[in-house]
C-alpha angles and dihedrals in degrees: 000000000000124000108293139172109227123190112199111203125193130169122248111235117202093198108010121197121217089264095049102042104111100175094112092044093052092051092049091047093050091051094043096048094043090054089070110092113243096020114128104198125193123179123211123183107208133199101177138029087247087062090054094051092046092050092050095047093046100046098031094208127199087222140001119226100213112213096158103124092164135019131200084007095297129105089209087069093060093110092058097086096045090048089056094044091051089052089050089049093234122147114237139178124256134025124336123256093259091058093047091051092048095050092049087064102063096188091054093044090050090049091052092049091050091050088052091055096255114144110245131167118264108270143198127189126215124191138172091281093059111115101180117042102203136124116261123221095279095069138052131183136312100056135161122230118212137176112255097225109033138090136185088062091290106166095017115119141142090289094057096089107064135182105187142042096257094052090046091054093049093049095047093047090049088062098038093049104023099043098023095228140097122280125231116209119198137176107269113237108200096198133102118314113227127187119199119195116202136195115209103202127122088352130343111280128176117230120217105295126246128217129211108238111203122204101237092195090062099036093044110170094345122113109274102235135135104257124187091251094051091054105036114010108089090187092058122103086225095055109120093007089120130045139176116252134167110282114245114204142131117285089250093055092045089050092051091047093051093047092049091050093050091050091050091047091054096039094062096035100249117174137198097353142357145140132245119203120202144166125222119224123217092279093052094254111148122230119191111233099173142005120209118194114188090017128188112302097187115137092246098040128111095259095056091042087057091048089052091052086054090054095255127135122220088257090051094052097047088045091059089049091049093048091057092058094041090053091054089048091053092046091050092051091050091052095054 
């Protein structure tokens, strides 16, 4: 990798939650990026868009490594930094603002996936104008109720999978009133949950998939889903009751999973890196349940576990991400 000036941007969080605390990620990124010969890496923690512009104009980077998963304390503001960087004509890692905006609206992302021929569960959206909270003819119980504009399993709990009208109403109202946003209701697929990490440079490629292994002794007869508590709340009985392991399946199923992930990656316009979550039905057919541009890059996260299964170190993986952005920077300079 040739000599490059890399500006690592992360968002300052006044009161970070477990799912938004990026301290460990930033430390790992600094080490991983700095390990590449010729890379001059500077980190700026930013609180306002003015901080972003000041850092760019002061350091004059070849590329920005965008680690701002939230902004102004809200995940829904994630597109703000890419929007500004696009206006400043600065190359940056990860997906463009348009993709981040789309994927923050789960109903729209699901519709786009369906249009592109990607298998997704049947869906129904409820918002504050909804008078009658009932399933339409496209869905039947059980269903899962999700917030429209969250990630990291925010808003997902033991009451999210419902099997009757009364439970549906409670779960939808909890999101409408408690989180102040629409609810997306989807057919619940009770099969295996598979996560596919992808690298986008030079062309999208699926890394060896992971599978969420649920501790049946702890989950018992409950729906096996990744709740917020099971992922982030260390005081919860469910914390640590699920883990990511390498997915074991037939070559045919693994091929279908990888192809589905690549189609989803392209359909929503992801770039450089991302993760596609899916469930397999009884026949082994994959259904995409979530798309995650700019996914978690922590050393112990699912993306880096997938990179390790592919024989890549942390430094290798972030290097591929960085090369994608540097290539765009070089191409842009050549076009001027």
